[in-house]
One Martini backbone bead per residue (centre of mass of N, CA, C, O) as a GRO file, in nm:
protein
  485
    1UNK     BB    1  -3.498  -1.110   1.030
    2UNK     BB    2  -3.414  -0.781   0.964
    3UNK     BB    3  -3.299  -0.588   0.675
    4UNK     BB    4  -3.161  -0.327   0.512
    5UNK     BB    5  -2.963  -0.526   0.346
    6UNK     BB    6  -2.955  -0.735   0.042
    7UNK     BB    7  -2.737  -0.969  -0.100
    8UNK     BB    8  -2.812  -1.151  -0.400
    9UNK     BB    9  -2.696  -1.421  -0.599
   10UNK     BB   10  -2.403  -1.448  -0.525
   11UNK     BB   11  -2.044  -1.492  -0.526
   12UNK     BB   12  -1.858  -1.579  -0.265
   13UNK     BB   13  -1.533  -1.458  -0.159
   14UNK     BB   14  -1.264  -1.619  -0.010
   15UNK     BB   15  -0.955  -1.734   0.068
   16UNK     BB   16  -1.094  -2.053   0.072
   17UNK     BB   17  -1.380  -1.973  -0.066
   18UNK     BB   18  -1.659  -2.056  -0.302
   19UNK     BB   19  -2.001  -1.924  -0.283
   20UNK     BB   20  -2.332  -1.932  -0.257
   21UNK     BB   21  -2.485  -1.618  -0.137
   22UNK     BB   22  -2.624  -1.426   0.115
   23UNK     BB   23  -2.645  -1.080   0.246
   24UNK     BB   24  -2.684  -0.929   0.566
   25UNK     BB   25  -2.756  -0.581   0.664
   26UNK     BB   26  -2.672  -0.392   0.971
   27UNK     BB   27  -2.541  -0.106   1.076
   28UNK     BB   28  -2.280  -0.166   0.878
   29UNK     BB   29  -2.316  -0.481   0.925
   30UNK     BB   30  -2.268  -0.809   0.914
   31UNK     BB   31  -2.539  -1.037   1.000
   32UNK     BB   32  -2.553  -1.238   0.735
   33UNK     BB   33  -2.482  -1.576   0.598
   34UNK     BB   34  -2.673  -1.728   0.331
   35UNK     BB   35  -2.839  -1.897   0.100
   36UNK     BB   36  -3.112  -1.748   0.209
   37UNK     BB   37  -3.252  -1.406   0.197
   38UNK     BB   38  -3.506  -1.230   0.298
   39UNK     BB   39  -3.581  -0.929   0.215
   40UNK     BB   40  -3.521  -0.600   0.256
   41UNK     BB   41  -3.516  -0.271   0.192
   42UNK     BB   42  -3.263  -0.359   0.023
   43UNK     BB   43  -3.198  -0.506  -0.301
   44UNK     BB   44  -2.910  -0.679  -0.434
   45UNK     BB   45  -2.815  -0.787  -0.747
   46UNK     BB   46  -2.551  -1.056  -0.789
   47UNK     BB   47  -2.588  -1.191  -1.045
   48UNK     BB   48  -2.292  -1.307  -1.191
   49UNK     BB   49  -2.125  -1.225  -0.936
   50UNK     BB   50  -1.873  -1.099  -0.724
   51UNK     BB   51  -1.832  -1.129  -0.363
   52UNK     BB   52  -1.621  -0.905  -0.185
   53UNK     BB   53  -1.398  -0.765  -0.022
   54UNK     BB   54  -1.294  -0.475   0.020
   55UNK     BB   55  -1.046  -0.291  -0.049
   56UNK     BB   56  -0.706  -0.245   0.090
   57UNK     BB   57  -0.514   0.039   0.093
   58UNK     BB   58  -0.164   0.036   0.217
   59UNK     BB   59  -0.027   0.237  -0.027
   60UNK     BB   60  -0.043   0.593  -0.006
   61UNK     BB   61  -0.036   0.937  -0.146
   62UNK     BB   62  -0.208   1.191   0.039
   63UNK     BB   63  -0.176   1.505   0.088
   64UNK     BB   64   0.151   1.503   0.028
   65UNK     BB   65   0.465   1.598   0.103
   66UNK     BB   66   0.760   1.606  -0.002
   67UNK     BB   67   1.089   1.662   0.079
   68UNK     BB   68   1.084   1.888  -0.174
   69UNK     BB   69   0.768   2.014  -0.174
   70UNK     BB   70   0.571   1.821  -0.316
   71UNK     BB   71   0.240   1.801  -0.395
   72UNK     BB   72   0.000   1.605  -0.416
   73UNK     BB   73  -0.273   1.589  -0.631
   74UNK     BB   74  -0.420   1.433  -0.408
   75UNK     BB   75  -0.675   1.437  -0.206
   76UNK     BB   76  -0.911   1.296   0.008
   77UNK     BB   77  -1.120   1.301  -0.212
   78UNK     BB   78  -0.993   1.207  -0.483
   79UNK     BB   79  -0.846   0.959  -0.361
   80UNK     BB   80  -1.101   0.810  -0.253
   81UNK     BB   81  -1.259   0.800  -0.513
   82UNK     BB   82  -1.051   0.642  -0.678
   83UNK     BB   83  -1.042   0.398  -0.490
   84UNK     BB   84  -1.343   0.321  -0.517
   85UNK     BB   85  -1.345   0.274  -0.831
   86UNK     BB   86  -1.119   0.032  -0.761
   87UNK     BB   87  -1.257  -0.142  -0.502
   88UNK     BB   88  -1.234   0.033  -0.246
   89UNK     BB   89  -1.309   0.085   0.127
   90UNK     BB   90  -1.003   0.129   0.224
   91UNK     BB   91  -0.740   0.353   0.355
   92UNK     BB   92  -0.361   0.407   0.403
   93UNK     BB   93  -0.206   0.668   0.439
   94UNK     BB   94   0.034   0.918   0.479
   95UNK     BB   95   0.204   1.076   0.760
   96UNK     BB   96   0.441   1.333   0.720
   97UNK     BB   97   0.749   1.378   0.855
   98UNK     BB   98   0.957   1.651   0.896
   99UNK     BB   99   1.204   1.830   0.969
  100UNK     BB  100   1.110   1.959   1.298
  101UNK     BB  101   0.856   1.801   1.350
  102UNK     BB  102   0.589   1.725   1.518
  103UNK     BB  103   0.358   1.482   1.565
  104UNK     BB  104   0.114   1.652   1.643
  105UNK     BB  105   0.122   1.830   1.387
  106UNK     BB  106   0.091   1.610   1.179
  107UNK     BB  107  -0.182   1.491   1.269
  108UNK     BB  108  -0.343   1.753   1.253
  109UNK     BB  109  -0.304   1.800   0.954
  110UNK     BB  110  -0.436   1.528   0.852
  111UNK     BB  111  -0.706   1.559   0.984
  112UNK     BB  112  -0.778   1.820   0.818
  113UNK     BB  113  -0.765   1.661   0.539
  114UNK     BB  114  -0.955   1.405   0.589
  115UNK     BB  115  -1.231   1.434   0.748
  116UNK     BB  116  -1.381   1.640   0.532
  117UNK     BB  117  -1.321   1.432   0.256
  118UNK     BB  118  -1.355   1.139   0.293
  119UNK     BB  119  -1.537   0.852   0.155
  120UNK     BB  120  -1.350   0.676   0.329
  121UNK     BB  121  -1.202   0.481   0.521
  122UNK     BB  122  -0.928   0.560   0.758
  123UNK     BB  123  -0.575   0.591   0.796
  124UNK     BB  124  -0.232   0.581   0.924
  125UNK     BB  125   0.099   0.626   0.829
  126UNK     BB  126   0.392   0.709   0.994
  127UNK     BB  127   0.639   0.928   0.908
  128UNK     BB  128   0.993   0.906   0.987
  129UNK     BB  129   1.272   1.164   0.975
  130UNK     BB  130   1.293   1.268   1.305
  131UNK     BB  131   1.431   1.083   1.574
  132UNK     BB  132   1.403   1.239   1.825
  133UNK     BB  133   1.356   1.238   2.155
  134UNK     BB  134   1.084   1.391   2.137
  135UNK     BB  135   0.955   1.206   1.927
  136UNK     BB  136   0.978   0.934   2.077
  137UNK     BB  137   0.785   1.033   2.312
  138UNK     BB  138   0.522   1.053   2.118
  139UNK     BB  139   0.453   0.761   2.010
  140UNK     BB  140   0.264   0.631   2.224
  141UNK     BB  141   0.021   0.821   2.155
  142UNK     BB  142  -0.018   0.714   1.869
  143UNK     BB  143  -0.082   0.422   1.940
  144UNK     BB  144  -0.329   0.484   2.125
  145UNK     BB  145  -0.498   0.592   1.870
  146UNK     BB  146  -0.430   0.365   1.623
  147UNK     BB  147  -0.130   0.413   1.515
  148UNK     BB  148   0.048   0.102   1.411
  149UNK     BB  149   0.225   0.254   1.185
  150UNK     BB  150   0.543   0.301   1.014
  151UNK     BB  151   0.787   0.497   0.825
  152UNK     BB  152   1.106   0.437   0.669
  153UNK     BB  153   1.429   0.547   0.544
  154UNK     BB  154   1.729   0.454   0.328
  155UNK     BB  155   1.668   0.711   0.160
  156UNK     BB  156   1.715   1.012   0.115
  157UNK     BB  157   1.851   1.273   0.282
  158UNK     BB  158   1.564   1.390   0.414
  159UNK     BB  159   1.481   1.073   0.529
  160UNK     BB  160   1.724   0.940   0.629
  161UNK     BB  161   1.797   0.770   0.954
  162UNK     BB  162   1.956   0.535   0.973
  163UNK     BB  163   2.047   0.268   1.160
  164UNK     BB  164   2.008   0.389   1.445
  165UNK     BB  165   1.725   0.501   1.396
  166UNK     BB  166   1.597   0.229   1.334
  167UNK     BB  167   1.652   0.094   1.607
  168UNK     BB  168   1.482   0.286   1.771
  169UNK     BB  169   1.213   0.240   1.627
  170UNK     BB  170   1.196  -0.069   1.653
  171UNK     BB  171   1.194  -0.076   1.963
  172UNK     BB  172   0.935   0.084   2.009
  173UNK     BB  173   0.752  -0.088   1.835
  174UNK     BB  174   0.778  -0.346   1.997
  175UNK     BB  175   0.666  -0.240   2.268
  176UNK     BB  176   0.372  -0.152   2.105
  177UNK     BB  177   0.297  -0.332   1.845
  178UNK     BB  178   0.437  -0.222   1.597
  179UNK     BB  179   0.489  -0.130   1.251
  180UNK     BB  180   0.765  -0.134   1.031
  181UNK     BB  181   0.829   0.053   0.750
  182UNK     BB  182   1.037   0.013   0.441
  183UNK     BB  183   1.260   0.190   0.239
  184UNK     BB  184   1.480  -0.014   0.035
  185UNK     BB  185   1.781   0.170  -0.021
  186UNK     BB  186   2.101   0.244  -0.111
  187UNK     BB  187   2.212   0.558  -0.088
  188UNK     BB  188   2.512   0.547  -0.181
  189UNK     BB  189   2.474   0.400  -0.444
  190UNK     BB  190   2.290   0.608  -0.577
  191UNK     BB  191   2.477   0.857  -0.554
  192UNK     BB  192   2.713   0.736  -0.710
  193UNK     BB  193   2.557   0.692  -0.975
  194UNK     BB  194   2.473   0.986  -1.019
  195UNK     BB  195   2.758   1.097  -1.052
  196UNK     BB  196   2.836   0.927  -1.299
  197UNK     BB  197   2.610   1.022  -1.490
  198UNK     BB  198   2.663   1.327  -1.474
  199UNK     BB  199   2.959   1.318  -1.583
  200UNK     BB  200   2.836   1.187  -1.865
  201UNK     BB  201   2.549   1.333  -1.933
  202UNK     BB  202   2.321   1.130  -1.796
  203UNK     BB  203   1.983   1.282  -1.752
  204UNK     BB  204   1.768   1.125  -1.854
  205UNK     BB  205   1.504   0.934  -1.762
  206UNK     BB  206   1.629   0.650  -1.849
  207UNK     BB  207   1.858   0.667  -1.609
  208UNK     BB  208   1.708   0.614  -1.347
  209UNK     BB  209   1.698   0.301  -1.339
  210UNK     BB  210   2.015   0.265  -1.352
  211UNK     BB  211   2.077   0.437  -1.077
  212UNK     BB  212   1.897   0.192  -0.930
  213UNK     BB  213   2.000  -0.081  -0.830
  214UNK     BB  214   1.926  -0.391  -0.737
  215UNK     BB  215   2.144  -0.401  -0.511
  216UNK     BB  216   2.029  -0.165  -0.344
  217UNK     BB  217   1.782  -0.324  -0.251
  218UNK     BB  218   1.901  -0.591  -0.148
  219UNK     BB  219   2.089  -0.474   0.068
  220UNK     BB  220   1.869  -0.318   0.229
  221UNK     BB  221   1.693  -0.555   0.302
  222UNK     BB  222   1.903  -0.711   0.457
  223UNK     BB  223   1.961  -0.484   0.663
  224UNK     BB  224   1.677  -0.441   0.774
  225UNK     BB  225   1.640  -0.731   0.876
  226UNK     BB  226   1.882  -0.730   1.068
  227UNK     BB  227   1.782  -0.503   1.251
  228UNK     BB  228   1.514  -0.639   1.333
  229UNK     BB  229   1.641  -0.900   1.452
  230UNK     BB  230   1.806  -0.780   1.684
  231UNK     BB  231   1.507  -0.677   1.820
  232UNK     BB  232   1.257  -0.842   1.731
  233UNK     BB  233   1.099  -0.693   1.491
  234UNK     BB  234   0.860  -0.577   1.296
  235UNK     BB  235   0.851  -0.599   0.926
  236UNK     BB  236   0.796  -0.387   0.624
  237UNK     BB  237   0.834  -0.430   0.283
  238UNK     BB  238   0.826  -0.210   0.039
  239UNK     BB  239   0.821  -0.218  -0.290
  240UNK     BB  240   0.914  -0.478  -0.437
  241UNK     BB  241   1.137  -0.504  -0.747
  242UNK     BB  242   1.296  -0.778  -0.690
  243UNK     BB  243   1.399  -1.097  -0.688
  244UNK     BB  244   1.614  -1.083  -0.464
  245UNK     BB  245   1.433  -0.947  -0.253
  246UNK     BB  246   1.215  -1.170  -0.247
  247UNK     BB  247   1.409  -1.399  -0.156
  248UNK     BB  248   1.475  -1.282   0.117
  249UNK     BB  249   1.191  -1.282   0.227
  250UNK     BB  250   1.135  -1.583   0.195
  251UNK     BB  251   1.366  -1.691   0.371
  252UNK     BB  252   1.291  -1.537   0.636
  253UNK     BB  253   1.011  -1.655   0.672
  254UNK     BB  254   1.103  -1.953   0.696
  255UNK     BB  255   1.275  -1.865   0.966
  256UNK     BB  256   1.056  -1.665   1.136
  257UNK     BB  257   1.048  -1.387   1.063
  258UNK     BB  258   0.911  -1.062   1.124
  259UNK     BB  259   0.770  -1.058   0.807
  260UNK     BB  260   0.679  -0.826   0.547
  261UNK     BB  261   0.524  -0.776   0.206
  262UNK     BB  262   0.543  -0.597  -0.114
  263UNK     BB  263   0.399  -0.514  -0.422
  264UNK     BB  264   0.345  -0.368  -0.756
  265UNK     BB  265   0.195  -0.311  -1.058
  266UNK     BB  266   0.432  -0.161  -1.207
  267UNK     BB  267   0.629  -0.420  -1.181
  268UNK     BB  268   0.423  -0.589  -1.380
  269UNK     BB  269   0.354  -0.373  -1.632
  270UNK     BB  270   0.644  -0.240  -1.633
  271UNK     BB  271   0.942  -0.088  -1.772
  272UNK     BB  272   1.236   0.079  -1.840
  273UNK     BB  273   1.143   0.139  -2.136
  274UNK     BB  274   0.929   0.362  -2.049
  275UNK     BB  275   1.159   0.588  -2.007
  276UNK     BB  276   1.219   0.559  -2.335
  277UNK     BB  277   1.076   0.824  -2.432
  278UNK     BB  278   0.991   1.084  -2.584
  279UNK     BB  279   1.149   1.313  -2.447
  280UNK     BB  280   0.965   1.354  -2.128
  281UNK     BB  281   0.775   1.099  -2.100
  282UNK     BB  282   0.950   0.922  -1.902
  283UNK     BB  283   0.883   1.082  -1.635
  284UNK     BB  284   0.610   0.931  -1.572
  285UNK     BB  285   0.804   0.656  -1.486
  286UNK     BB  286   0.912   0.773  -1.224
  287UNK     BB  287   1.039   0.558  -0.968
  288UNK     BB  288   1.081   0.436  -0.619
  289UNK     BB  289   1.168   0.203  -0.721
  290UNK     BB  290   1.236   0.094  -1.022
  291UNK     BB  291   1.197  -0.019  -1.310
  292UNK     BB  292   1.253  -0.309  -1.490
  293UNK     BB  293   1.191  -0.630  -1.620
  294UNK     BB  294   1.053  -0.916  -1.749
  295UNK     BB  295   1.197  -1.117  -1.563
  296UNK     BB  296   1.108  -0.983  -1.302
  297UNK     BB  297   0.806  -1.011  -1.337
  298UNK     BB  298   0.800  -1.319  -1.325
  299UNK     BB  299   0.927  -1.341  -1.045
  300UNK     BB  300   0.701  -1.189  -0.894
  301UNK     BB  301   0.472  -1.381  -0.967
  302UNK     BB  302   0.591  -1.624  -0.823
  303UNK     BB  303   0.577  -1.488  -0.538
  304UNK     BB  304   0.278  -1.443  -0.532
  305UNK     BB  305   0.201  -1.744  -0.551
  306UNK     BB  306   0.389  -1.827  -0.291
  307UNK     BB  307   0.342  -1.586  -0.057
  308UNK     BB  308   0.553  -1.352  -0.007
  309UNK     BB  309   0.310  -1.157  -0.032
  310UNK     BB  310   0.054  -0.982   0.119
  311UNK     BB  311   0.063  -0.754  -0.113
  312UNK     BB  312  -0.084  -0.536  -0.367
  313UNK     BB  313   0.022  -0.213  -0.408
  314UNK     BB  314   0.025   0.112  -0.545
  315UNK     BB  315   0.191   0.364  -0.466
  316UNK     BB  316   0.038   0.627  -0.475
  317UNK     BB  317   0.207   0.907  -0.663
  318UNK     BB  318   0.067   1.212  -0.751
  319UNK     BB  319   0.231   1.365  -1.031
  320UNK     BB  320   0.220   1.593  -1.241
  321UNK     BB  321   0.310   1.684  -1.586
  322UNK     BB  322   0.425   1.955  -1.431
  323UNK     BB  323   0.510   2.229  -1.228
  324UNK     BB  324   0.357   2.082  -0.974
  325UNK     BB  325   0.549   1.824  -1.022
  326UNK     BB  326   0.768   1.677  -1.207
  327UNK     BB  327   0.850   2.003  -1.313
  328UNK     BB  328   0.949   2.199  -1.075
  329UNK     BB  329   1.264   2.208  -1.213
  330UNK     BB  330   1.171   2.177  -1.500
  331UNK     BB  331   1.126   2.054  -1.826
  332UNK     BB  332   1.467   1.966  -1.824
  333UNK     BB  333   1.523   1.797  -1.597
  334UNK     BB  334   1.697   1.601  -1.426
  335UNK     BB  335   1.616   1.305  -1.289
  336UNK     BB  336   1.679   1.387  -0.978
  337UNK     BB  337   1.455   1.644  -1.025
  338UNK     BB  338   1.225   1.436  -1.047
  339UNK     BB  339   0.943   1.328  -0.949
  340UNK     BB  340   0.853   1.058  -0.754
  341UNK     BB  341   0.599   0.884  -0.919
  342UNK     BB  342   0.273   0.714  -0.944
  343UNK     BB  343  -0.025   0.640  -1.046
  344UNK     BB  344  -0.291   0.369  -0.920
  345UNK     BB  345  -0.544   0.326  -0.725
  346UNK     BB  346  -0.767   0.236  -0.949
  347UNK     BB  347  -0.571  -0.014  -1.081
  348UNK     BB  348  -0.485  -0.232  -0.888
  349UNK     BB  349  -0.730  -0.439  -0.903
  350UNK     BB  350  -0.793  -0.465  -1.205
  351UNK     BB  351  -0.510  -0.562  -1.277
  352UNK     BB  352  -0.492  -0.808  -1.085
  353UNK     BB  353  -0.736  -0.952  -1.200
  354UNK     BB  354  -0.661  -0.966  -1.500
  355UNK     BB  355  -0.355  -1.081  -1.468
  356UNK     BB  356  -0.431  -1.298  -1.253
  357UNK     BB  357  -0.713  -1.434  -1.277
  358UNK     BB  358  -0.787  -1.427  -1.590
  359UNK     BB  359  -0.479  -1.563  -1.648
  360UNK     BB  360  -0.409  -1.784  -1.410
  361UNK     BB  361  -0.199  -1.690  -1.176
  362UNK     BB  362  -0.447  -1.666  -0.981
  363UNK     BB  363  -0.675  -1.682  -0.743
  364UNK     BB  364  -0.945  -1.569  -0.584
  365UNK     BB  365  -0.824  -1.606  -0.303
  366UNK     BB  366  -0.568  -1.448  -0.359
  367UNK     BB  367  -0.704  -1.181  -0.423
  368UNK     BB  368  -0.827  -1.136  -0.143
  369UNK     BB  369  -0.565  -1.136   0.013
  370UNK     BB  370  -0.410  -0.908  -0.160
  371UNK     BB  371  -0.653  -0.682  -0.135
  372UNK     BB  372  -0.744  -0.736   0.201
  373UNK     BB  373  -0.700  -0.953   0.431
  374UNK     BB  374  -0.397  -0.905   0.492
  375UNK     BB  375  -0.414  -0.603   0.557
  376UNK     BB  376  -0.601  -0.633   0.799
  377UNK     BB  377  -0.408  -0.809   0.966
  378UNK     BB  378  -0.140  -0.643   0.961
  379UNK     BB  379  -0.295  -0.342   1.027
  380UNK     BB  380  -0.542  -0.386   1.242
  381UNK     BB  381  -0.830  -0.458   1.088
  382UNK     BB  382  -1.057  -0.640   1.273
  383UNK     BB  383  -1.340  -0.553   1.078
  384UNK     BB  384  -1.184  -0.642   0.815
  385UNK     BB  385  -1.150  -0.854   0.518
  386UNK     BB  386  -1.447  -0.992   0.560
  387UNK     BB  387  -1.728  -1.231   0.514
  388UNK     BB  388  -1.867  -1.184   0.826
  389UNK     BB  389  -2.017  -1.180   1.101
  390UNK     BB  390  -1.939  -0.850   1.250
  391UNK     BB  391  -1.844  -0.712   1.008
  392UNK     BB  392  -1.787  -0.488   0.801
  393UNK     BB  393  -1.968  -0.357   0.517
  394UNK     BB  394  -1.712  -0.434   0.307
  395UNK     BB  395  -1.799  -0.426  -0.039
  396UNK     BB  396  -1.740  -0.600  -0.357
  397UNK     BB  397  -1.880  -0.594  -0.684
  398UNK     BB  398  -1.803  -0.815  -0.952
  399UNK     BB  399  -1.729  -0.822  -1.301
  400UNK     BB  400  -1.547  -1.075  -1.457
  401UNK     BB  401  -1.627  -0.994  -1.782
  402UNK     BB  402  -1.548  -0.714  -1.800
  403UNK     BB  403  -1.444  -0.490  -2.059
  404UNK     BB  404  -1.159  -0.262  -2.070
  405UNK     BB  405  -1.029   0.054  -2.146
  406UNK     BB  406  -0.800   0.252  -2.029
  407UNK     BB  407  -0.863   0.568  -1.872
  408UNK     BB  408  -0.831   0.868  -1.727
  409UNK     BB  409  -1.132   0.924  -1.649
  410UNK     BB  410  -1.160   0.643  -1.477
  411UNK     BB  411  -0.987   0.742  -1.219
  412UNK     BB  412  -1.084   1.000  -1.049
  413UNK     BB  413  -0.854   1.205  -1.045
  414UNK     BB  414  -0.584   1.471  -1.051
  415UNK     BB  415  -0.473   1.372  -1.319
  416UNK     BB  416  -0.287   1.379  -1.654
  417UNK     BB  417  -0.224   1.064  -1.609
  418UNK     BB  418  -0.182   0.709  -1.707
  419UNK     BB  419   0.018   0.421  -1.709
  420UNK     BB  420  -0.253   0.235  -1.806
  421UNK     BB  421  -0.322   0.350  -2.062
  422UNK     BB  422  -0.480   0.121  -2.301
  423UNK     BB  423  -0.541  -0.110  -2.142
  424UNK     BB  424  -0.664  -0.439  -2.116
  425UNK     BB  425  -0.952  -0.526  -1.917
  426UNK     BB  426  -1.059  -0.793  -1.690
  427UNK     BB  427  -1.257  -0.678  -1.474
  428UNK     BB  428  -1.504  -0.509  -1.253
  429UNK     BB  429  -1.627  -0.281  -1.040
  430UNK     BB  430  -1.974  -0.197  -0.956
  431UNK     BB  431  -1.971  -0.220  -0.628
  432UNK     BB  432  -1.925  -0.011  -0.329
  433UNK     BB  433  -1.883  -0.075   0.021
  434UNK     BB  434  -1.896   0.127   0.337
  435UNK     BB  435  -2.039   0.044   0.609
  436UNK     BB  436  -2.308   0.001   0.413
  437UNK     BB  437  -2.228   0.208   0.210
  438UNK     BB  438  -2.273   0.347  -0.093
  439UNK     BB  439  -2.019   0.467  -0.310
  440UNK     BB  440  -2.034   0.275  -0.570
  441UNK     BB  441  -2.250   0.266  -0.877
  442UNK     BB  442  -2.229   0.215  -1.192
  443UNK     BB  443  -2.028   0.483  -1.220
  444UNK     BB  444  -2.134   0.614  -0.941
  445UNK     BB  445  -2.136   0.849  -0.701
  446UNK     BB  446  -2.277   0.818  -0.353
  447UNK     BB  447  -2.089   0.967  -0.183
  448UNK     BB  448  -1.960   1.191   0.058
  449UNK     BB  449  -1.796   1.431   0.187
  450UNK     BB  450  -1.684   1.289   0.494
  451UNK     BB  451  -1.798   0.983   0.535
  452UNK     BB  452  -1.553   0.894   0.650
  453UNK     BB  453  -1.349   0.707   0.887
  454UNK     BB  454  -1.159   0.678   1.149
  455UNK     BB  455  -0.929   0.401   1.213
  456UNK     BB  456  -0.853   0.215   1.470
  457UNK     BB  457  -0.572   0.015   1.537
  458UNK     BB  458  -0.410  -0.268   1.587
  459UNK     BB  459  -0.177  -0.458   1.662
  460UNK     BB  460   0.050  -0.653   1.553
  461UNK     BB  461   0.044  -0.996   1.433
  462UNK     BB  462   0.311  -1.243   1.547
  463UNK     BB  463   0.233  -1.525   1.679
  464UNK     BB  464   0.340  -1.725   1.426
  465UNK     BB  465   0.627  -1.590   1.484
  466UNK     BB  466   0.923  -1.660   1.628
  467UNK     BB  467   1.170  -1.514   1.544
  468UNK     BB  468   1.458  -1.332   1.702
  469UNK     BB  469   1.734  -1.418   1.915
  470UNK     BB  470   1.997  -1.261   2.021
  471UNK     BB  471   2.268  -1.400   2.171
  472UNK     BB  472   2.394  -1.146   2.307
  473UNK     BB  473   2.165  -1.097   2.514
  474UNK     BB  474   2.201  -1.367   2.663
  475UNK     BB  475   2.495  -1.334   2.746
  476UNK     BB  476   2.465  -1.067   2.905
  477UNK     BB  477   2.282  -1.192   3.131
  478UNK     BB  478   2.519  -1.360   3.270
  479UNK     BB  479   2.645  -1.076   3.398
  480UNK     BB  480   2.372  -0.972   3.578
  481UNK     BB  481   2.217  -0.826   3.319
  482UNK     BB  482   1.947  -0.723   3.160
  483UNK     BB  483   1.920  -0.680   2.796
  484UNK     BB  484   1.696  -0.517   2.612
  485UNK     BB  485   1.589  -0.478   2.277
   0.00000   0.00000   0.00000
């Protein structure tokens, strides 16, 4: 058999095994994995390197307006390039609906932003902020196109859809095999804290983290899970930042709840002390949920090791530290008026490899699961996330021994800062392939604008999760009429 590309002499890493092997690629697809493969129009020497599935970034904000009208600094070109330099071969940004918008208009807008620009394969998570009857009627068409996940908010007045809105969304999602993602923070707790801090004149960036209590996340996670259990729908808790929140997720998973979750590198690398920097420097570290403390970091690492989280995602939310981003409301704006979010799409995997694998916190198999395989499974990318024949040739070749000091220039994004700048990192991706195309090789971009494809995704697979059947629906059926959740 002849191959267009052969990757030879590398160490292949899967979630369960690590072994020496060659990989043959034809037509953008992995055609063979064997001890030795001869030939190949192009031969890539991976000696001394790790050959892994390309990363799948499942949580990032690209070319997206916030509810307050701030546009993310990265478009689909710079965002996908930055993701590729960080070892990713596919990403799933959000397509955000704001109040009054039809879903058709939202998808058309993001298609126009993504298709001509992305260098990587992509899909969307649809954000729903206005679940009107007309919008709910549009959702089946979105699922049919292969957009099988969407996100709702329990905080922010312009995004929060309330418990009843969540139940409506969860019910439709269950009907169509879609996955509901949720930003879980108790909105009223946060607003109450903001009023207290404002009355005391405490409006500097350092008070942002204190204004969003751990209990606000923990209560909202518990409530979101309860809502999902009532209708037995699949739920994904995004950016878990607290030990208590992670423990709720762990407990519910053990009980068979259809539940998935993630945490993010910023909650492992940074603390709320980073907001207490001179002047307004702390504004660069404002994100929600907020940064916590060192004890929380250790607790999150314990849950990563225990398998509580499907992924460690970047939550890349790039707002420049100027009037276009963080300071759109003025250079001395109080913390509630400063744009929430930090960049990090290029550092997600190098940080996780360095602090996880290189420091012995997780195994190579764990890294593959957290970086790619689990995201492919959960988000319905059925031909990605594994190095097996028949799958897309989405491959990242890593030098596990390369040491780098993080710089802003190495992020390849449109940002004017990196929260990871100056950190010492061990392990770096040298080559990234997407569908057999070389996207990045030894520090050089090889792909072109618009080379990426939209990927239609499959329904969420919850077959191994028993789920929860609310007894009230069963009792109601005894009275002569079935009431489906």
